[in-house]
PyMOL CGO cylinders between C-alpha atoms (Angstrom):
from pymol import cmd
from pymol.cgo import CYLINDER

trace = [
    CYLINDER, 0.00, 0.00, 0.00, 2.83, 2.40, 0.80, 0.3, 1, 1, 1, 1, 1, 1,
    CYLINDER, 2.83, 2.40, 0.80, 4.39, 1.84, -2.63, 0.3, 1, 1, 1, 1, 1, 1,
    CYLINDER, 4.39, 1.84, -2.63, 1.05, 2.71, -4.22, 0.3, 1, 1, 1, 1, 1, 1,
    CYLINDER, 1.05, 2.71, -4.22, 1.08, 5.95, -2.22, 0.3, 1, 1, 1, 1, 1, 1,
    CYLINDER, 1.08, 5.95, -2.22, 4.59, 6.67, -3.52, 0.3, 1, 1, 1, 1, 1, 1,
    CYLINDER, 4.59, 6.67, -3.52, 3.36, 6.20, -7.08, 0.3, 1, 1, 1, 1, 1, 1,
    CYLINDER, 3.36, 6.20, -7.08, 0.27, 8.35, -6.60, 0.3, 1, 1, 1, 1, 1, 1,
    CYLINDER, 0.27, 8.35, -6.60, 2.10, 11.21, -4.89, 0.3, 1, 1, 1, 1, 1, 1,
    CYLINDER, 2.10, 11.21, -4.89, 4.96, 11.10, -7.41, 0.3, 1, 1, 1, 1, 1, 1,
    CYLINDER, 4.96, 11.10, -7.41, 2.52, 11.13, -10.30, 0.3, 1, 1, 1, 1, 1, 1,
    CYLINDER, 2.52, 11.13, -10.30, 0.47, 14.00, -8.86, 0.3, 1, 1, 1, 1, 1, 1,
    CYLINDER, 0.47, 14.00, -8.86, 3.55, 16.13, -8.27, 0.3, 1, 1, 1, 1, 1, 1,
    CYLINDER, 3.55, 16.13, -8.27, 4.84, 15.29, -11.73, 0.3, 1, 1, 1, 1, 1, 1,
    CYLINDER, 4.84, 15.29, -11.73, 1.50, 16.32, -13.21, 0.3, 1, 1, 1, 1, 1, 1,
    CYLINDER, 1.50, 16.32, -13.21, 1.85, 19.94, -12.10, 0.3, 1, 1, 1, 1, 1, 1,
    CYLINDER, 1.85, 19.94, -12.10, 2.17, 21.85, -15.43, 0.3, 1, 1, 1, 1, 1, 1,
    CYLINDER, 2.17, 21.85, -15.43, 4.92, 24.28, -14.46, 0.3, 1, 1, 1, 1, 1, 1,
    CYLINDER, 4.92, 24.28, -14.46, 5.45, 25.56, -17.99, 0.3, 1, 1, 1, 1, 1, 1,
    CYLINDER, 5.45, 25.56, -17.99, 1.78, 26.45, -18.33, 0.3, 1, 1, 1, 1, 1, 1,
    CYLINDER, 1.78, 26.45, -18.33, 1.61, 28.06, -14.88, 0.3, 1, 1, 1, 1, 1, 1,
    CYLINDER, 1.61, 28.06, -14.88, 4.81, 30.08, -15.27, 0.3, 1, 1, 1, 1, 1, 1,
    CYLINDER, 4.81, 30.08, -15.27, 3.86, 31.21, -18.77, 0.3, 1, 1, 1, 1, 1, 1,
    CYLINDER, 3.86, 31.21, -18.77, 0.51, 32.50, -17.57, 0.3, 1, 1, 1, 1, 1, 1,
    CYLINDER, 0.51, 32.50, -17.57, 1.69, 34.02, -14.28, 0.3, 1, 1, 1, 1, 1, 1,
    CYLINDER, 1.69, 34.02, -14.28, 4.90, 35.68, -15.47, 0.3, 1, 1, 1, 1, 1, 1,
    CYLINDER, 4.90, 35.68, -15.47, 3.98, 36.51, -19.05, 0.3, 1, 1, 1, 1, 1, 1,
    CYLINDER, 3.98, 36.51, -19.05, 0.24, 36.09, -19.48, 0.3, 1, 1, 1, 1, 1, 1,
    CYLINDER, 0.24, 36.09, -19.48, 0.88, 33.50, -22.20, 0.3, 1, 1, 1, 1, 1, 1,
    CYLINDER, 0.88, 33.50, -22.20, -0.34, 29.94, -22.71, 0.3, 1, 1, 1, 1, 1, 1,
    CYLINDER, -0.34, 29.94, -22.71, 2.75, 28.36, -24.26, 0.3, 1, 1, 1, 1, 1, 1,
    CYLINDER, 2.75, 28.36, -24.26, 0.63, 25.46, -25.52, 0.3, 1, 1, 1, 1, 1, 1,
    CYLINDER, 0.63, 25.46, -25.52, -0.61, 27.85, -28.20, 0.3, 1, 1, 1, 1, 1, 1,
    CYLINDER, -0.61, 27.85, -28.20, 2.82, 28.76, -29.58, 0.3, 1, 1, 1, 1, 1, 1,
    CYLINDER, 2.82, 28.76, -29.58, 6.04, 27.20, -30.85, 0.3, 1, 1, 1, 1, 1, 1,
    CYLINDER, 6.04, 27.20, -30.85, 6.08, 23.43, -30.47, 0.3, 1, 1, 1, 1, 1, 1,
    CYLINDER, 6.08, 23.43, -30.47, 3.06, 23.75, -28.13, 0.3, 1, 1, 1, 1, 1, 1,
    CYLINDER, 3.06, 23.75, -28.13, 5.04, 21.82, -25.51, 0.3, 1, 1, 1, 1, 1, 1,
    CYLINDER, 5.04, 21.82, -25.51, 5.01, 22.86, -21.85, 0.3, 1, 1, 1, 1, 1, 1,
    CYLINDER, 5.01, 22.86, -21.85, 8.72, 22.17, -21.31, 0.3, 1, 1, 1, 1, 1, 1,
    CYLINDER, 8.72, 22.17, -21.31, 11.66, 24.51, -20.85, 0.3, 1, 1, 1, 1, 1, 1,
    CYLINDER, 11.66, 24.51, -20.85, 12.75, 24.43, -24.50, 0.3, 1, 1, 1, 1, 1, 1,
    CYLINDER, 12.75, 24.43, -24.50, 9.45, 25.76, -25.79, 0.3, 1, 1, 1, 1, 1, 1,
    CYLINDER, 9.45, 25.76, -25.79, 9.34, 28.22, -22.89, 0.3, 1, 1, 1, 1, 1, 1,
    CYLINDER, 9.34, 28.22, -22.89, 12.75, 29.49, -24.03, 0.3, 1, 1, 1, 1, 1, 1,
    CYLINDER, 12.75, 29.49, -24.03, 11.55, 29.90, -27.60, 0.3, 1, 1, 1, 1, 1, 1,
    CYLINDER, 11.55, 29.90, -27.60, 8.26, 31.55, -26.67, 0.3, 1, 1, 1, 1, 1, 1,
    CYLINDER, 8.26, 31.55, -26.67, 8.90, 33.41, -23.41, 0.3, 1, 1, 1, 1, 1, 1,
    CYLINDER, 8.90, 33.41, -23.41, 12.66, 33.91, -23.22, 0.3, 1, 1, 1, 1, 1, 1,
    CYLINDER, 12.66, 33.91, -23.22, 15.54, 32.75, -21.02, 0.3, 1, 1, 1, 1, 1, 1,
    CYLINDER, 15.54, 32.75, -21.02, 14.33, 33.81, -17.57, 0.3, 1, 1, 1, 1, 1, 1,
    CYLINDER, 14.33, 33.81, -17.57, 10.91, 32.12, -17.62, 0.3, 1, 1, 1, 1, 1, 1,
    CYLINDER, 10.91, 32.12, -17.62, 12.52, 29.07, -19.27, 0.3, 1, 1, 1, 1, 1, 1,
    CYLINDER, 12.52, 29.07, -19.27, 15.01, 28.88, -16.41, 0.3, 1, 1, 1, 1, 1, 1,
    CYLINDER, 15.01, 28.88, -16.41, 12.16, 28.67, -13.90, 0.3, 1, 1, 1, 1, 1, 1,
    CYLINDER, 12.16, 28.67, -13.90, 10.38, 26.04, -15.96, 0.3, 1, 1, 1, 1, 1, 1,
    CYLINDER, 10.38, 26.04, -15.96, 13.58, 23.97, -16.09, 0.3, 1, 1, 1, 1, 1, 1,
    CYLINDER, 13.58, 23.97, -16.09, 14.18, 24.37, -12.36, 0.3, 1, 1, 1, 1, 1, 1,
    CYLINDER, 14.18, 24.37, -12.36, 10.65, 23.53, -11.27, 0.3, 1, 1, 1, 1, 1, 1,
    CYLINDER, 10.65, 23.53, -11.27, 10.34, 20.59, -13.67, 0.3, 1, 1, 1, 1, 1, 1,
    CYLINDER, 10.34, 20.59, -13.67, 13.60, 19.16, -12.32, 0.3, 1, 1, 1, 1, 1, 1,
    CYLINDER, 13.60, 19.16, -12.32, 12.28, 19.74, -8.80, 0.3, 1, 1, 1, 1, 1, 1,
    CYLINDER, 12.28, 19.74, -8.80, 9.36, 17.42, -9.58, 0.3, 1, 1, 1, 1, 1, 1,
    CYLINDER, 9.36, 17.42, -9.58, 11.78, 14.57, -10.26, 0.3, 1, 1, 1, 1, 1, 1,
    CYLINDER, 11.78, 14.57, -10.26, 13.72, 15.36, -7.09, 0.3, 1, 1, 1, 1, 1, 1,
    CYLINDER, 13.72, 15.36, -7.09, 10.49, 15.39, -5.08, 0.3, 1, 1, 1, 1, 1, 1,
    CYLINDER, 10.49, 15.39, -5.08, 9.44, 12.03, -6.50, 0.3, 1, 1, 1, 1, 1, 1,
    CYLINDER, 9.44, 12.03, -6.50, 12.70, 10.43, -5.40, 0.3, 1, 1, 1, 1, 1, 1,
    CYLINDER, 12.70, 10.43, -5.40, 12.50, 11.90, -1.90, 0.3, 1, 1, 1, 1, 1, 1,
    CYLINDER, 12.50, 11.90, -1.90, 8.89, 10.76, -1.50, 0.3, 1, 1, 1, 1, 1, 1,
    CYLINDER, 8.89, 10.76, -1.50, 10.12, 7.20, -2.03, 0.3, 1, 1, 1, 1, 1, 1,
    CYLINDER, 10.12, 7.20, -2.03, 12.98, 7.74, 0.40, 0.3, 1, 1, 1, 1, 1, 1,
    CYLINDER, 12.98, 7.74, 0.40, 10.76, 9.24, 3.11, 0.3, 1, 1, 1, 1, 1, 1,
    CYLINDER, 10.76, 9.24, 3.11, 7.92, 6.73, 2.87, 0.3, 1, 1, 1, 1, 1, 1,
    CYLINDER, 7.92, 6.73, 2.87, 9.89, 3.51, 2.31, 0.3, 1, 1, 1, 1, 1, 1,
    CYLINDER, 9.89, 3.51, 2.31, 13.59, 4.35, 2.37, 0.3, 1, 1, 1, 1, 1, 1,
    CYLINDER, 13.59, 4.35, 2.37, 14.64, 1.87, -0.33, 0.3, 1, 1, 1, 1, 1, 1,
    CYLINDER, 14.64, 1.87, -0.33, 16.39, 2.41, -3.65, 0.3, 1, 1, 1, 1, 1, 1,
    CYLINDER, 16.39, 2.41, -3.65, 13.47, 0.79, -5.43, 0.3, 1, 1, 1, 1, 1, 1,
    CYLINDER, 13.47, 0.79, -5.43, 10.95, 3.17, -3.83, 0.3, 1, 1, 1, 1, 1, 1,
    CYLINDER, 10.95, 3.17, -3.83, 13.11, 6.16, -4.76, 0.3, 1, 1, 1, 1, 1, 1,
    CYLINDER, 13.11, 6.16, -4.76, 13.25, 4.98, -8.37, 0.3, 1, 1, 1, 1, 1, 1,
    CYLINDER, 13.25, 4.98, -8.37, 9.52, 4.31, -8.47, 0.3, 1, 1, 1, 1, 1, 1,
    CYLINDER, 9.52, 4.31, -8.47, 8.78, 7.78, -7.09, 0.3, 1, 1, 1, 1, 1, 1,
    CYLINDER, 8.78, 7.78, -7.09, 11.04, 9.33, -9.72, 0.3, 1, 1, 1, 1, 1, 1,
    CYLINDER, 11.04, 9.33, -9.72, 9.50, 7.34, -12.56, 0.3, 1, 1, 1, 1, 1, 1,
    CYLINDER, 9.50, 7.34, -12.56, 6.01, 8.27, -11.34, 0.3, 1, 1, 1, 1, 1, 1,
    CYLINDER, 6.01, 8.27, -11.34, 6.98, 11.96, -11.43, 0.3, 1, 1, 1, 1, 1, 1,
    CYLINDER, 6.98, 11.96, -11.43, 8.29, 11.58, -14.98, 0.3, 1, 1, 1, 1, 1, 1,
    CYLINDER, 8.29, 11.58, -14.98, 5.07, 9.84, -16.00, 0.3, 1, 1, 1, 1, 1, 1,
    CYLINDER, 5.07, 9.84, -16.00, 3.05, 12.65, -14.44, 0.3, 1, 1, 1, 1, 1, 1,
    CYLINDER, 3.05, 12.65, -14.44, 5.05, 15.25, -16.36, 0.3, 1, 1, 1, 1, 1, 1,
    CYLINDER, 5.05, 15.25, -16.36, 4.64, 13.41, -19.65, 0.3, 1, 1, 1, 1, 1, 1,
    CYLINDER, 4.64, 13.41, -19.65, 0.97, 12.53, -19.15, 0.3, 1, 1, 1, 1, 1, 1,
    CYLINDER, 0.97, 12.53, -19.15, -0.33, 15.18, -16.79, 0.3, 1, 1, 1, 1, 1, 1,
    CYLINDER, -0.33, 15.18, -16.79, -3.58, 14.57, -14.95, 0.3, 1, 1, 1, 1, 1, 1,
    CYLINDER, -3.58, 14.57, -14.95, -4.30, 18.30, -15.25, 0.3, 1, 1, 1, 1, 1, 1,
    CYLINDER, -4.30, 18.30, -15.25, -3.74, 18.50, -19.03, 0.3, 1, 1, 1, 1, 1, 1,
    CYLINDER, -3.74, 18.50, -19.03, -5.88, 15.63, -20.27, 0.3, 1, 1, 1, 1, 1, 1,
    CYLINDER, -5.88, 15.63, -20.27, -2.95, 13.22, -19.97, 0.3, 1, 1, 1, 1, 1, 1,
    CYLINDER, -2.95, 13.22, -19.97, -0.74, 15.30, -22.23, 0.3, 1, 1, 1, 1, 1, 1,
    CYLINDER, -0.74, 15.30, -22.23, 2.51, 16.97, -21.22, 0.3, 1, 1, 1, 1, 1, 1,
    CYLINDER, 2.51, 16.97, -21.22, 6.20, 17.38, -21.85, 0.3, 1, 1, 1, 1, 1, 1,
    CYLINDER, 6.20, 17.38, -21.85, 9.00, 15.02, -22.77, 0.3, 1, 1, 1, 1, 1, 1,
    CYLINDER, 9.00, 15.02, -22.77, 10.41, 14.32, -19.33, 0.3, 1, 1, 1, 1, 1, 1,
    CYLINDER, 10.41, 14.32, -19.33, 13.98, 15.51, -19.82, 0.3, 1, 1, 1, 1, 1, 1,
    CYLINDER, 13.98, 15.51, -19.82, 14.16, 18.08, -17.00, 0.3, 1, 1, 1, 1, 1, 1,
    CYLINDER, 14.16, 18.08, -17.00, 12.13, 15.90, -14.62, 0.3, 1, 1, 1, 1, 1, 1,
    CYLINDER, 12.13, 15.90, -14.62, 14.36, 12.91, -15.42, 0.3, 1, 1, 1, 1, 1, 1,
    CYLINDER, 14.36, 12.91, -15.42, 17.39, 15.12, -14.84, 0.3, 1, 1, 1, 1, 1, 1,
    CYLINDER, 17.39, 15.12, -14.84, 16.07, 15.86, -11.36, 0.3, 1, 1, 1, 1, 1, 1,
    CYLINDER, 16.07, 15.86, -11.36, 15.71, 12.14, -10.66, 0.3, 1, 1, 1, 1, 1, 1,
    CYLINDER, 15.71, 12.14, -10.66, 19.25, 11.21, -11.65, 0.3, 1, 1, 1, 1, 1, 1,
    CYLINDER, 19.25, 11.21, -11.65, 20.65, 14.33, -9.95, 0.3, 1, 1, 1, 1, 1, 1,
    CYLINDER, 20.65, 14.33, -9.95, 19.64, 12.81, -6.61, 0.3, 1, 1, 1, 1, 1, 1,
    CYLINDER, 19.64, 12.81, -6.61, 20.56, 9.22, -7.39, 0.3, 1, 1, 1, 1, 1, 1,
    CYLINDER, 20.56, 9.22, -7.39, 23.71, 9.67, -9.49, 0.3, 1, 1, 1, 1, 1, 1,
    CYLINDER, 23.71, 9.67, -9.49, 25.04, 13.24, -9.25, 0.3, 1, 1, 1, 1, 1, 1,
    CYLINDER, 25.04, 13.24, -9.25, 28.41, 12.61, -10.94, 0.3, 1, 1, 1, 1, 1, 1,
    CYLINDER, 28.41, 12.61, -10.94, 26.80, 10.93, -13.93, 0.3, 1, 1, 1, 1, 1, 1,
    CYLINDER, 26.80, 10.93, -13.93, 24.22, 13.72, -14.06, 0.3, 1, 1, 1, 1, 1, 1,
    CYLINDER, 24.22, 13.72, -14.06, 26.98, 16.30, -14.35, 0.3, 1, 1, 1, 1, 1, 1,
    CYLINDER, 26.98, 16.30, -14.35, 28.67, 14.36, -17.17, 0.3, 1, 1, 1, 1, 1, 1,
    CYLINDER, 28.67, 14.36, -17.17, 25.43, 13.94, -19.11, 0.3, 1, 1, 1, 1, 1, 1,
    CYLINDER, 25.43, 13.94, -19.11, 24.56, 17.60, -18.62, 0.3, 1, 1, 1, 1, 1, 1,
    CYLINDER, 24.56, 17.60, -18.62, 27.96, 18.72, -19.97, 0.3, 1, 1, 1, 1, 1, 1,
    CYLINDER, 27.96, 18.72, -19.97, 27.53, 16.52, -23.05, 0.3, 1, 1, 1, 1, 1, 1,
    CYLINDER, 27.53, 16.52, -23.05, 24.02, 17.91, -23.57, 0.3, 1, 1, 1, 1, 1, 1,
    CYLINDER, 24.02, 17.91, -23.57, 25.29, 21.50, -23.21, 0.3, 1, 1, 1, 1, 1, 1,
    CYLINDER, 25.29, 21.50, -23.21, 28.17, 20.99, -25.68, 0.3, 1, 1, 1, 1, 1, 1,
    CYLINDER, 28.17, 20.99, -25.68, 25.87, 19.46, -28.31, 0.3, 1, 1, 1, 1, 1, 1,
    CYLINDER, 25.87, 19.46, -28.31, 23.29, 22.22, -27.90, 0.3, 1, 1, 1, 1, 1, 1,
    CYLINDER, 23.29, 22.22, -27.90, 25.96, 24.92, -28.00, 0.3, 1, 1, 1, 1, 1, 1,
    CYLINDER, 25.96, 24.92, -28.00, 27.49, 23.73, -31.27, 0.3, 1, 1, 1, 1, 1, 1,
    CYLINDER, 27.49, 23.73, -31.27, 24.38, 22.48, -33.08, 0.3, 1, 1, 1, 1, 1, 1,
    CYLINDER, 24.38, 22.48, -33.08, 21.63, 24.65, -31.52, 0.3, 1, 1, 1, 1, 1, 1,
    CYLINDER, 21.63, 24.65, -31.52, 19.44, 21.55, -31.41, 0.3, 1, 1, 1, 1, 1, 1,
    CYLINDER, 19.44, 21.55, -31.41, 18.12, 20.93, -27.88, 0.3, 1, 1, 1, 1, 1, 1,
    CYLINDER, 18.12, 20.93, -27.88, 16.38, 17.76, -29.00, 0.3, 1, 1, 1, 1, 1, 1,
    CYLINDER, 16.38, 17.76, -29.00, 19.62, 16.27, -30.33, 0.3, 1, 1, 1, 1, 1, 1,
    CYLINDER, 19.62, 16.27, -30.33, 21.41, 16.99, -27.05, 0.3, 1, 1, 1, 1, 1, 1,
    CYLINDER, 21.41, 16.99, -27.05, 18.55, 15.41, -25.10, 0.3, 1, 1, 1, 1, 1, 1,
    CYLINDER, 18.55, 15.41, -25.10, 18.46, 12.30, -27.29, 0.3, 1, 1, 1, 1, 1, 1,
    CYLINDER, 18.46, 12.30, -27.29, 22.21, 11.75, -27.15, 0.3, 1, 1, 1, 1, 1, 1,
    CYLINDER, 22.21, 11.75, -27.15, 22.32, 12.41, -23.40, 0.3, 1, 1, 1, 1, 1, 1,
    CYLINDER, 22.32, 12.41, -23.40, 19.48, 9.96, -22.81, 0.3, 1, 1, 1, 1, 1, 1,
    CYLINDER, 19.48, 9.96, -22.81, 21.14, 7.30, -24.96, 0.3, 1, 1, 1, 1, 1, 1,
    CYLINDER, 21.14, 7.30, -24.96, 24.46, 7.64, -23.11, 0.3, 1, 1, 1, 1, 1, 1,
    CYLINDER, 24.46, 7.64, -23.11, 22.94, 7.51, -19.62, 0.3, 1, 1, 1, 1, 1, 1,
    CYLINDER, 22.94, 7.51, -19.62, 22.68, 3.68, -19.38, 0.3, 1, 1, 1, 1, 1, 1,
    CYLINDER, 22.68, 3.68, -19.38, 26.22, 3.38, -20.75, 0.3, 1, 1, 1, 1, 1, 1,
    CYLINDER, 26.22, 3.38, -20.75, 27.65, 5.62, -18.02, 0.3, 1, 1, 1, 1, 1, 1,
    CYLINDER, 27.65, 5.62, -18.02, 25.63, 3.85, -15.32, 0.3, 1, 1, 1, 1, 1, 1,
    CYLINDER, 25.63, 3.85, -15.32, 26.94, 0.48, -16.49, 0.3, 1, 1, 1, 1, 1, 1,
    CYLINDER, 26.94, 0.48, -16.49, 30.56, 1.62, -16.83, 0.3, 1, 1, 1, 1, 1, 1,
    CYLINDER, 30.56, 1.62, -16.83, 30.66, 3.26, -13.40, 0.3, 1, 1, 1, 1, 1, 1,
    CYLINDER, 30.66, 3.26, -13.40, 29.21, 0.17, -11.70, 0.3, 1, 1, 1, 1, 1, 1,
    CYLINDER, 29.21, 0.17, -11.70, 26.14, 1.78, -10.14, 0.3, 1, 1, 1, 1, 1, 1,
    CYLINDER, 26.14, 1.78, -10.14, 23.43, -0.33, -8.53, 0.3, 1, 1, 1, 1, 1, 1,
    CYLINDER, 23.43, -0.33, -8.53, 21.76, -2.73, -10.93, 0.3, 1, 1, 1, 1, 1, 1,
    CYLINDER, 21.76, -2.73, -10.93, 18.35, -1.15, -10.30, 0.3, 1, 1, 1, 1, 1, 1,
    CYLINDER, 18.35, -1.15, -10.30, 19.82, 2.20, -11.33, 0.3, 1, 1, 1, 1, 1, 1,
    CYLINDER, 19.82, 2.20, -11.33, 20.94, 0.64, -14.61, 0.3, 1, 1, 1, 1, 1, 1,
    CYLINDER, 20.94, 0.64, -14.61, 17.46, -0.70, -15.29, 0.3, 1, 1, 1, 1, 1, 1,
    CYLINDER, 17.46, -0.70, -15.29, 16.04, 2.72, -14.50, 0.3, 1, 1, 1, 1, 1, 1,
    CYLINDER, 16.04, 2.72, -14.50, 18.56, 4.36, -16.84, 0.3, 1, 1, 1, 1, 1, 1,
    CYLINDER, 18.56, 4.36, -16.84, 17.50, 2.06, -19.68, 0.3, 1, 1, 1, 1, 1, 1,
    CYLINDER, 17.50, 2.06, -19.68, 13.83, 2.77, -19.00, 0.3, 1, 1, 1, 1, 1, 1,
    CYLINDER, 13.83, 2.77, -19.00, 14.36, 6.52, -18.67, 0.3, 1, 1, 1, 1, 1, 1,
    CYLINDER, 14.36, 6.52, -18.67, 16.44, 6.58, -21.84, 0.3, 1, 1, 1, 1, 1, 1,
    CYLINDER, 16.44, 6.58, -21.84, 13.70, 4.82, -23.82, 0.3, 1, 1, 1, 1, 1, 1,
    CYLINDER, 13.70, 4.82, -23.82, 11.15, 7.12, -22.19, 0.3, 1, 1, 1, 1, 1, 1,
    CYLINDER, 11.15, 7.12, -22.19, 12.91, 10.25, -23.43, 0.3, 1, 1, 1, 1, 1, 1,
    CYLINDER, 12.91, 10.25, -23.43, 13.86, 8.93, -26.87, 0.3, 1, 1, 1, 1, 1, 1,
    CYLINDER, 13.86, 8.93, -26.87, 10.34, 7.69, -27.65, 0.3, 1, 1, 1, 1, 1, 1,
    CYLINDER, 10.34, 7.69, -27.65, 8.88, 11.04, -26.59, 0.3, 1, 1, 1, 1, 1, 1,
    CYLINDER, 8.88, 11.04, -26.59, 11.34, 12.70, -29.01, 0.3, 1, 1, 1, 1, 1, 1,
    CYLINDER, 11.34, 12.70, -29.01, 10.27, 10.59, -31.99, 0.3, 1, 1, 1, 1, 1, 1,
    CYLINDER, 10.27, 10.59, -31.99, 8.76, 13.58, -33.87, 0.3, 1, 1, 1, 1, 1, 1,
    CYLINDER, 8.76, 13.58, -33.87, 11.99, 15.51, -33.25, 0.3, 1, 1, 1, 1, 1, 1,
    CYLINDER, 11.99, 15.51, -33.25, 14.06, 12.60, -34.57, 0.3, 1, 1, 1, 1, 1, 1,
    CYLINDER, 14.06, 12.60, -34.57, 11.97, 12.55, -37.74, 0.3, 1, 1, 1, 1, 1, 1,
    CYLINDER, 11.97, 12.55, -37.74, 12.43, 16.30, -38.20, 0.3, 1, 1, 1, 1, 1, 1,
    CYLINDER, 12.43, 16.30, -38.20, 16.18, 16.02, -37.56, 0.3, 1, 1, 1, 1, 1, 1,
    CYLINDER, 16.18, 16.02, -37.56, 16.47, 13.34, -40.24, 0.3, 1, 1, 1, 1, 1, 1,
    CYLINDER, 16.47, 13.34, -40.24, 14.54, 15.56, -42.68, 0.3, 1, 1, 1, 1, 1, 1,
    CYLINDER, 14.54, 15.56, -42.68, 16.59, 18.61, -41.73, 0.3, 1, 1, 1, 1, 1, 1,
    CYLINDER, 16.59, 18.61, -41.73, 13.47, 20.40, -40.50, 0.3, 1, 1, 1, 1, 1, 1,
    CYLINDER, 13.47, 20.40, -40.50, 14.12, 20.57, -36.76, 0.3, 1, 1, 1, 1, 1, 1,
    CYLINDER, 14.12, 20.57, -36.76, 14.03, 24.09, -35.31, 0.3, 1, 1, 1, 1, 1, 1,
    CYLINDER, 14.03, 24.09, -35.31, 17.22, 25.43, -33.76, 0.3, 1, 1, 1, 1, 1, 1,
    CYLINDER, 17.22, 25.43, -33.76, 17.02, 26.98, -30.33, 0.3, 1, 1, 1, 1, 1, 1,
    CYLINDER, 17.02, 26.98, -30.33, 16.43, 30.72, -30.29, 0.3, 1, 1, 1, 1, 1, 1,
    CYLINDER, 16.43, 30.72, -30.29, 15.23, 32.83, -27.40, 0.3, 1, 1, 1, 1, 1, 1,
    CYLINDER, 15.23, 32.83, -27.40, 11.90, 34.55, -27.79, 0.3, 1, 1, 1, 1, 1, 1,
    CYLINDER, 11.90, 34.55, -27.79, 9.87, 37.02, -25.77, 0.3, 1, 1, 1, 1, 1, 1,
    CYLINDER, 9.87, 37.02, -25.77, 6.25, 36.72, -26.77, 0.3, 1, 1, 1, 1, 1, 1,
    CYLINDER, 6.25, 36.72, -26.77, 5.03, 38.66, -23.73, 0.3, 1, 1, 1, 1, 1, 1,
    CYLINDER, 5.03, 38.66, -23.73, 7.09, 41.69, -24.73, 0.3, 1, 1, 1, 1, 1, 1,
    CYLINDER, 7.09, 41.69, -24.73, 5.84, 41.46, -28.30, 0.3, 1, 1, 1, 1, 1, 1,
    CYLINDER, 5.84, 41.46, -28.30, 2.24, 41.34, -27.12, 0.3, 1, 1, 1, 1, 1, 1,
    CYLINDER, 2.24, 41.34, -27.12, 2.79, 44.40, -24.92, 0.3, 1, 1, 1, 1, 1, 1,
    CYLINDER, 2.79, 44.40, -24.92, 4.35, 46.26, -27.85, 0.3, 1, 1, 1, 1, 1, 1,
    CYLINDER, 4.35, 46.26, -27.85, 1.42, 45.35, -30.11, 0.3, 1, 1, 1, 1, 1, 1,
    CYLINDER, 1.42, 45.35, -30.11, -1.05, 46.66, -27.50, 0.3, 1, 1, 1, 1, 1, 1,
    CYLINDER, -1.05, 46.66, -27.50, 0.89, 49.95, -27.24, 0.3, 1, 1, 1, 1, 1, 1,
    CYLINDER, 0.89, 49.95, -27.24, 0.82, 50.35, -31.02, 0.3, 1, 1, 1, 1, 1, 1,
]
cmd.load_cgo(trace, "trace")
C-alpha cells in the first residue's frame, strides 16, 4: 500500500504543469498555443525567453527530485526512490491536469538522476550543453544524453536497479522525441532561439 502511495504522490507532483503556470503568471501567455506547443523549458525558451525558461527547467527538475525523496521518506529503499522518480516523470509526460498530455520528461528525469547519481548527471549535462551549443538543437542533445545515460551507469558500476532505471528513462525520453528525430532526419528541426512573446504582445497593444 505504501508503494502505491509513492506512485500516486509522485505522479500528482509530476502532473503539475509548471510551464503552463509560469507562462501564464509571469507573461500572461499559454505556451501550448505557440512554438512546439510543448510545456517544457525548451518551448518556454523559444516563446517566453531565457528567464521564464530557467524557472520552468528548475521547477520541472524539482518534480523529479520530489518524487525520489517521497520514495525515500515513505519507504527508504532504492526501489521506492526509483519508483517515485519514474512516477513523477510519467506525471510530467501525461499530466492529470492537461488531459494526460505533457512534456518530454527531460528536465524531470534530470532531477531524478541528480539525486541518485550526481556525478553521472553532471557528465550527461555537460555533453548535452556541448551538443546544444554547437548544433543549436536541444532535441539532439537530449536524445544523445538519454542514450548515453545507461552506458555511463553500467561503466561506473552503479546499482543494478539504477541501470534498469537508466535504460527505462532513456527509452522514455527517446520515444517522446520521436517527432523531433523525424524532423532532424529531414533537416526540418528548429534550432534553439530565445523569444519574448510577452514583450511582443505588450508592444502590439501599445501600437
